[in-house]
C-alpha positions as CSV (number, residue, x, y, z in Angstrom):
1,X,5.6,14.4,-20.9
2,X,3.3,16.0,-18.4
3,X,0.1,17.7,-19.5
4,X,1.6,21.2,-19.0
5,X,4.5,20.3,-21.2
6,X,2.1,19.0,-23.9
7,X,0.3,22.4,-23.7
8,X,3.7,24.2,-24.3
9,X,4.3,22.0,-27.4
10,X,0.9,22.7,-28.7
11,X,1.1,26.4,-28.1
12,X,4.5,26.5,-29.9
13,X,2.9,24.7,-32.9
14,X,-0.1,27.1,-32.8
15,X,2.1,30.2,-32.7
16,X,4.2,28.9,-35.7
17,X,1.3,27.7,-37.8
18,X,-1.8,29.8,-37.9
19,X,-3.8,27.0,-39.5
20,X,-3.2,24.8,-36.5
21,X,-6.0,25.1,-33.9
22,X,-6.0,23.5,-30.5
23,X,-9.2,21.8,-29.4
24,X,-10.1,19.7,-26.4
25,X,-9.8,16.6,-28.5
26,X,-6.4,17.6,-29.7
27,X,-5.1,18.1,-26.2
28,X,-6.5,14.8,-25.1
29,X,-5.0,12.9,-28.1
30,X,-1.6,14.6,-27.8
31,X,-1.4,14.1,-24.0
32,X,-2.1,10.3,-24.4
33,X,0.3,10.0,-27.4
34,X,3.1,12.0,-25.8
35,X,3.1,10.0,-22.5
36,X,6.6,8.7,-22.0
37,X,8.3,11.1,-24.4
38,X,11.2,13.4,-23.4
39,X,10.0,17.0,-23.4
40,X,13.4,18.6,-24.2
41,X,14.0,16.2,-27.1
42,X,10.5,16.9,-28.5
43,X,11.1,20.6,-28.3
44,X,14.4,20.3,-30.1
45,X,12.8,18.2,-32.9
46,X,9.9,20.7,-33.0
47,X,12.2,23.7,-33.5
48,X,14.0,21.9,-36.2
49,X,10.8,20.9,-37.8
50,X,9.4,24.5,-37.8
51,X,12.5,25.7,-39.5
52,X,12.1,23.4,-42.5
53,X,8.3,22.7,-42.9
54,X,5.5,25.0,-43.9
55,X,2.9,22.6,-42.4
56,X,2.3,21.7,-38.8
57,X,3.9,18.4,-37.5
58,X,2.2,15.2,-36.7
59,X,2.9,13.5,-33.4
60,X,5.1,11.0,-35.1
61,X,7.2,13.7,-36.8
62,X,8.3,15.2,-33.5
63,X,8.1,12.1,-31.2
64,X,11.3,11.6,-29.1
65,X,11.8,9.1,-26.4
66,X,14.7,9.3,-23.9
67,X,17.2,6.5,-23.7
68,X,16.5,4.1,-20.9
69,X,19.5,3.1,-18.9
70,X,20.4,-0.6,-19.1
71,X,22.0,-1.8,-15.9
72,X,22.6,-5.4,-17.1
73,X,26.2,-4.8,-18.1
74,X,27.0,-3.2,-14.7
75,X,25.4,-6.2,-13.0
76,X,27.5,-8.6,-15.1
77,X,30.7,-6.8,-14.2
78,X,29.7,-6.8,-10.5
79,X,29.0,-10.6,-10.7
80,X,32.4,-11.2,-12.4
81,X,34.2,-9.2,-9.7
82,X,32.4,-11.0,-6.9
83,X,33.3,-14.3,-8.5
84,X,37.0,-13.3,-8.7
85,X,36.9,-12.1,-5.1
86,X,35.3,-15.3,-3.9
87,X,37.8,-17.5,-5.8
88,X,40.8,-15.5,-4.4
89,X,39.3,-15.6,-0.9
90,X,38.8,-19.4,-1.1
91,X,42.4,-19.8,-2.3
92,X,43.8,-17.8,0.6
93,X,41.6,-19.3,3.3
94,X,41.8,-23.0,2.4
95,X,44.8,-25.1,2.7
96,X,45.5,-27.7,0.1
97,X,43.2,-30.6,0.6
98,X,44.8,-34.0,0.7
99,X,43.7,-36.7,-1.6
100,X,41.5,-39.4,-0.1
101,X,43.3,-42.6,0.9
102,X,41.7,-44.7,-1.8
103,X,42.9,-42.3,-4.5
104,X,46.5,-41.9,-3.4
105,X,47.6,-45.4,-4.3
């Protein structure tokens, strides 16, 4: 999350919980801890948390990281297809190789 998004989260918490006060240290700590989190997922978790808890959340209670895309399976499929294409191309382009003289006895 960006710093502005962390401010929005903290403001939402402060508006829901009067006992929660934002200080400079709070902003610094939350900004460092929320680096890499998905803002929309955090806000969804925060809204759900506010609906059920009378106490302000900790960072861990509303932390949400987006799913990282794993391209490995796509690469494997691509390699398999390239292998099939190469084998088929080699089959079409090469004539049957004769056995060497010493082996054809």
